[in-house]
C-alpha positions as CSV (number, residue, x, y, z in Angstrom):
1,X,-14.1,0.3,5.2
2,X,-14.7,3.5,7.0
3,X,-15.9,5.1,3.8
4,X,-18.3,2.2,3.1
5,X,-19.7,2.4,6.6
6,X,-20.0,6.2,6.5
7,X,-21.7,6.1,3.1
8,X,-24.1,3.5,4.3
9,X,-25.1,5.7,7.3
10,X,-25.5,9.0,5.4
11,X,-27.4,7.3,2.6
12,X,-30.2,6.8,5.1
13,X,-30.3,10.5,5.7
14,X,-29.3,12.3,2.5
15,X,-29.8,9.6,-0.2
16,X,-27.5,7.7,-2.5
17,X,-24.0,9.3,-3.1
18,X,-25.0,12.7,-1.9
19,X,-22.5,15.5,-2.7
20,X,-22.0,16.3,0.9
21,X,-20.1,13.0,1.3
22,X,-16.6,13.4,-0.1
23,X,-14.8,10.5,1.6
24,X,-15.1,8.6,-1.7
25,X,-13.3,11.4,-3.5
26,X,-10.6,11.6,-0.9
27,X,-10.0,7.9,-1.2
28,X,-9.9,8.1,-5.0
29,X,-7.3,10.9,-4.9
30,X,-5.2,9.1,-2.3
31,X,-5.1,6.1,-4.5
32,X,-4.3,8.3,-7.5
33,X,-1.2,9.8,-5.8
34,X,-0.1,6.5,-4.1
35,X,3.7,5.9,-4.8
36,X,4.0,9.1,-6.9
37,X,6.8,11.5,-6.2
38,X,5.7,14.7,-4.4
39,X,5.8,17.3,-7.3
40,X,3.1,19.8,-7.9
41,X,3.0,18.8,-11.6
42,X,2.2,15.1,-10.7
43,X,-0.4,16.2,-8.2
44,X,-2.1,18.4,-10.8
45,X,-2.0,15.7,-13.5
46,X,-3.3,13.2,-10.9
47,X,-6.2,15.5,-10.1
48,X,-7.1,15.9,-13.8
49,X,-6.8,12.2,-14.5
50,X,-8.9,11.2,-11.4
51,X,-11.6,13.7,-12.3
52,X,-11.6,12.5,-15.9
53,X,-12.3,8.9,-14.8
54,X,-14.6,9.9,-12.0
55,X,-16.8,12.0,-14.3
56,X,-16.9,9.9,-17.5
57,X,-16.8,6.6,-15.7
58,X,-15.3,4.4,-18.5
59,X,-14.1,0.8,-18.4
60,X,-16.5,-0.6,-15.8
61,X,-16.5,2.3,-13.3
62,X,-20.1,3.1,-13.9
63,X,-21.1,-0.6,-13.3
64,X,-19.5,-0.4,-9.8
65,X,-22.0,2.4,-8.9
66,X,-24.7,-0.2,-8.9
67,X,-23.2,-2.1,-6.0
68,X,-25.4,-1.8,-2.9
69,X,-25.1,0.9,-0.3
70,X,-21.7,2.3,0.6
71,X,-19.9,-0.2,-1.6
72,X,-21.2,1.5,-4.8
73,X,-20.4,4.9,-3.5
74,X,-16.8,4.0,-2.7
75,X,-16.0,1.4,-5.4
76,X,-16.4,3.7,-8.4
77,X,-14.0,6.3,-7.0
78,X,-11.5,3.6,-5.9
79,X,-11.4,2.2,-9.5
80,X,-11.1,5.7,-10.9
81,X,-8.2,6.3,-8.6
82,X,-6.5,3.0,-9.7
83,X,-6.9,3.9,-13.4
84,X,-5.6,7.4,-12.8
85,X,-2.6,6.0,-10.8
86,X,-1.6,3.6,-13.5
87,X,-1.5,6.4,-16.1
88,X,0.3,8.7,-13.6
89,X,2.9,6.0,-13.0
90,X,3.6,6.0,-16.7
91,X,4.0,9.8,-16.7
92,X,6.6,9.3,-13.8
93,X,8.4,6.4,-15.5
94,X,8.8,8.3,-18.8
95,X,9.9,11.4,-16.8
96,X,7.7,13.9,-18.5
97,X,8.5,16.4,-15.7
């Protein structure tokens, strides 16, 4: 909610999803690493997976950007984080590291 409210406020000043606003990226990475063991390998893989989904925006992520105001700013990164987390959980379960 803080991210949505923050994005709403700064959108009035800097425009939609300005690169100065990174709370959406922070939220996405936090979701990516949620319930993942603390190992640098998992953190690196999580970062790569999150950036992959955040940049390419497959599987409905791009559609979420169309939500109004701060919701669109936050929702696409939250979903990218969820997708990255699901894949990262598979990496953990199958013990690749």
